C-alpha positions, 0 to 999 in steps of 0.5 A: 705875133711870131715871126714865122706867122708874120712870114706865113701871112705875108706869103699868103697875101703874096700868093693871093695877089695874082689870082683872078677873082672868079668861082672855081670848079672842083679841079680849079680849086685843087689846082689853086691849092697845089699852086700855093703848095708849089710856091712854098713846099717846105711849109705846106702839105696837102692831104685828103680828110675823106670823100664826099657823097660823090666820091670826091676827095675833101682836100685841105692844105696845112701850113706849118714849120713841120708839116705832118708831124701830128698823128691821129688820136682816135676815131669813134663811130657816128651814126646817121651822119653825111660822109662830108660831116663825118670826114670833118669830125674825124679830122677834128679828132685827129689834130689838136685844133685851137681856133677856127671859123666857118664862112657863110653868106647871106648876112654880114656879122660875126656869130659866136656860140651857143647857136642852140637856144635852150628849149623852154616855154613861157605862158604856154608857148615855146620861145625859139630865140634867146641869148644862150651864152657859153662859159667863155662868153667874154672870150667869144665876144672878143674873138667876134669883135676882133674880126668885125672891127678889122673888116671894112664894114661889118662893125657898122652894125647895119648890113643887109637890112639887119642891125647887129651892134658892133657887127657881132651876135650870139647865134641863139639870140639871132635864130636857134640852130641845132647841131651847128659846127661851132657848138660841136667844136666847143662842147666836144673838142678843144677848139673855139670856133665862130661863124663868119657871115661875109656877104648879103648874097649867098653867091655874090657876082664874080665882079664883086669877089675882089671887093669881098676879098679886100674887105675880109683880108685884114680881118682874116689875118687879125682873126688868125692872130687871136690864137696867140692869146691865153696860156699854153704849155706842156703837161709832163710827168717827173721824167719829162714824159708827155701826159696826153689827155690831161684836163686843163681847168680854169677856176670860174669857167666851167669848160675844160680842155685837154692836152694833146698826144704830145702833152701840149695844150692851148687855152684861149683866155681874155686878159686877166688873172686865173687859177689853172689846174692840170690833172690826169688819171694816176697823178696828183693835180697841180694848180697855178695862178697865172696872169694873162696879158693882151699881146702874147700867150703866157707859158705855163707848164705842168709837171705832175707827180704820180699818185702813191699807192699802198704796197698792201692795199694798192689804194690811192693815198689822199691828194694834197689840198689844192686850195693850200697856199703852198700848192699855188704858184704865180706865173707872170708874162715875160712882158710884165717881168720886163716892166718890173725891171725898168 
């Protein structure tokens, strides 16, 4: 974990310590956000992502060493969506989010995608629950387990009268849910999200809030740390100009992500060796083999060449064979390089 993240998390814990544990009304929540901002004004920013159906601002707080440097990308139209949902959708489209979680009550379990069961019939009747895995099932399981085992009792399995091995579950195998946020983020954005069910009670009594906070505090920090795994880098052209919306694909995993407006990309992966390809309209694709370790993301930059165009026909010339050995290079994490030098 980076030093900046360690300092930030330590600051968050410090700010949270003197807070009284009770339910806040809207104005109290806004004041709590500004209390945190006033304690660390240089690494935080408070802004609204939209308004609720009651006309109240939906405020968020951003933690960054350069707050506010990202710019909105685009905002397509969505019909028949509640204003709060629409605000979150537009917010997700404005930033290149990588990892997120939504917090629920009513059970104690880490729930990972997919939430929606494939609709199929068996002997004349319809089944509504069935394990429905994403192409990144191993990754989602590891994210859920990271939270569960850092939680005080989630990993015990038996909670609230339910049993979930290791304190995790595939959403669709528990019950099928359409149009859930974690499925939306995985299918339509770059973001990997799970749902955290944190209490047997939807609204725990105020006297239980402090216990719930300490049960979840280390797990929340552990989950945040999971963003530092897999690969990350820049996609640029031969003149080091950023290439936005480049496709990052991993062989054997049928789920692509895209580079952000600044050409940056982040692809969460479990430790293994992968063949990764970056491609963009008007450029030759480029492929590399990369080793992903357990502790920190592996840097993997892609510099793409523009496709050559015939001066007469303006037709694209055929691209190189991406399976050629000459086209593939191997990247090893820095930690692995250090071990070899010993």
